[in-house]
TORTIDO-711842 format. One record per atom (N, C-alpha, C, O): residue in one letter; x negated, y negated, z. Coordinates in steps of 0.02 Angstrom, whole numbers, padded with zeros to 5 digits, always signed. Atoms other than C-alpha are relative to their C-alpha. Layout:
<recs>
AXYZ ...
</recs>
This chain:
<recs>
M-00047+00061+00003 M-00003-00005-00005 M-00037-00061+00004 M-00015-00114-00017 R+00049+00057+00000 R-00154-00116+00030 R-00008-00026-00065 R+00000-00086-00079 Q+00020+00016+00069 Q-00197-00110-00148 Q+00059-00033-00034 Q+00047-00078-00074 A-00060+00028+00035 A-00021-00156-00205 A+00007-00075+00027 A+00020-00121-00012 I-00005+00064-00034 I-00017-00304-00082 I-00056-00043-00030 I-00040-00101-00044 D+00051+00036+00030 D-00189-00363-00154 D+00018-00019-00073 D+00010-00078-00091 H-00027+00011+00070 H-00121-00349-00338 H+00050-00056+00005 H+00041-00109-00024 F-00046+00050-00003 F+00032-00443-00290 F-00021-00076+00014 F-00002-00127-00015 Q+00025+00067-00028 Q-00060-00579-00196 Q-00043-00022-00064 Q-00043-00083-00071 Q+00040+00021+00053 Q-00175-00592-00353 Q+00046-00037-00060 Q+00031-00087-00092 A-00039+00030+00054 A-00029-00617-00473 A+00032-00062+00017 A+00044-00106-00024 V-00033+00063-00021 V+00051-00743-00362 V-00051-00066+00001 V-00034-00125-00009 T+00045+00055+00002 T-00106-00840-00351 T-00015-00017-00068 T-00029-00075-00080 L+00016+00015+00072 L-00137-00831-00537 L+00063-00047-00034 L+00056-00093-00075 D-00054+00034+00030 D+00040-00888-00574 D+00062-00006+00055 D+00108+00035+00056 P-00048+00002-00052 P+00146-00952-00419 P+00072-00006-00017 P+00116-00005+00027 S-00081+00001+00020 S+00312-00964-00521 S+00024+00063-00005 S+00086+00070-00009 L-00022-00077+00007 L+00317-00767-00535 L+00044+00017+00051 L+00019+00045+00100 I-00043-00014-00045 I+00463-00748-00440 I+00003+00082+00020 I+00006+00101+00078 N+00005-00076-00016 N+00460-00554-00452 N-00060+00022+00037 N-00056+00062+00083 A+00066-00012-00040 A+00273-00549-00398 A+00013-00016+00076 A-00002+00024+00121 R-00017+00020-00071 R+00330-00643-00241 R+00052+00048+00037 R+00048+00059+00097 L-00046-00033-00038 L+00477-00532-00209 L-00035+00072+00013 L-00023+00106+00063 Y+00037-00067-00013 Y+00363-00375-00231 Y-00045-00006+00054 Y-00057+00044+00088 L+00048+00012-00049 L+00240-00450-00116 L+00041+00002+00060 L+00026+00044+00102 A-00044+00011-00060 A+00365-00491+00013 A+00024+00074+00023 A+00020+00094+00081 T-00023-00064-00020 T+00437-00315+00005 T-00056+00047+00024 T-00044+00087+00070 A+00060-00031-00019 A+00262-00239+00018 A-00019-00014+00072 A-00034+00030+00112 Y+00010+00021-00064 Y+00232-00342+00170 Y+00052+00033+00051 Y+00033+00060+00103 A-00053-00013-00048 A+00398-00299+00252 A+00005+00084+00002 A+00036+00110+00048 Q+00009-00070-00009 Q+00366-00108+00214 Q-00057+00019+00055 Q-00058+00071+00086 Q+00061-00018-00049 Q+00203-00120+00322 Q+00029-00019+00072 Q+00000+00004+00121 Y-00018+00017-00064 Y+00302-00194+00466 Y+00034+00053+00040 Y+00082+00081+00014 V-00030-00045-00048 V+00349-00079+00611 V+00042-00035+00049 V+00016-00075+00088 G-00048+00028-00059 G+00500-00131+00720 G-00020+00010+00061 G-00041+00067+00074 G+00013-00009-00075 G+00467-00160+00905 G-00071+00001+00016 G-00090+00002+00075 V+00079+00001-00019 V+00275-00160+00889 V-00016-00070-00002 V+00002-00106-00049 D+00021+00079-00012 D+00204-00328+00951 D-00075-00011-00013 D-00101-00059+00015 T+00061+00018+00008 T+00028-00313+00886 T-00005-00058-00053 T+00039-00072-00094 P+00011+00058+00041 P-00051-00462+00800 P+00010+00016-00077 P+00042-00022-00113 D+00000-00019+00071 D-00068-00371+00630 D+00074+00014-00022 D+00093+00000-00079 N-00066-00021+00021 N+00111-00310+00631 N+00036-00063+00000 N+00068-00074-00051 I-00038+00064+00001 I+00187-00483+00677 I-00022-00038-00063 I+00021-00066-00097 R+00013+00025+00053 R+00078-00550+00543 R+00031+00024-00073 R+00048-00015-00118 M-00036-00021+00057 M+00149-00440+00412 M+00072-00013-00010 M+00097-00012-00066 A-00065+00025+00001 A+00322-00493+00458 A+00006-00066-00016 A+00057-00083-00046 E+00005+00072+00006 E+00278-00674+00452 E-00009-00010-00068 E+00024-00054-00097 Q+00018+00013+00066 Q+00201-00654+00280 Q+00056+00024-00045 Q+00065-00004-00099 A-00065-00030+00033 A+00357-00554+00221 A+00048-00064-00005 A+00062-00091-00058 I-00046+00058-00007 I+00473-00695+00281 I-00027-00059-00039 I+00014-00086-00076 D+00023+00049+00040 D+00361-00827+00203 D+00009+00004-00071 D+00027-00046-00102 Q-00010-00007+00063 Q+00366-00752+00035 Q+00071-00005-00017 Q+00088-00037-00066 Y-00079+00000+00013 Y+00559-00727+00043 Y+00015-00076-00002 Y+00050-00099-00047 K-00026+00069-00003 K+00574-00908+00092 K-00028-00033-00064 K+00008-00075-00091 Q+00032+00041+00059 Q+00458-00970-00057 Q+00041+00026-00066 Q+00043-00011-00115 V-00036-00014+00044 V+00567-00866-00169 V+00064-00037-00001 V+00083-00062-00054 L-00062+00034-00014 L+00726-00942-00101 L-00003-00080-00015 L+00044-00113-00036 Q+00011+00074+00021 Q+00651-01118-00124 Q+00003-00006-00073 Q+00032-00054-00097 A+00002+00001+00075 A+00625-01082-00311 A+00064+00021-00032 A+00080+00000-00088 D-00062-00035+00027 D+00791-00984-00335 D+00043+00017+00056 D+00047+00073+00080 P-00041-00012-00069 P+00912-01016-00188 P+00061+00052-00006 P+00095+00073+00041 R-00057-00057+00006 R+01034-00892-00268 R-00022+00064-00006 R+00018+00109-00022 N+00038-00063+00013 N+00910-00752-00276 N+00030+00047+00059 N+00010+00039+00117 I-00029-00042-00053 I+01012-00618-00178 I-00051+00050+00031 I-00045+00068+00090 T+00051-00045-00025 T+00861-00503-00160 T-00040-00029+00060 T-00055+00003+00111 A+00040+00036-00053 A+00768-00628-00058 A+00048-00015+00065 A+00025-00044+00114 
</recs>
């Protein structure tokens, strides 16, 4: 999964307007999150997922997936 995250991050860096890349990146982060585990790494995964979903919604407020 780390490799997928790296690729999606690179895609977003190369073209920040790619909504699907942001959605896939957010989903990859969210899949790494483990509910009820309060470690710094786990919390960071959740925060990164939320941030990507928010950026999708800023670009496309009607995006149902985000």
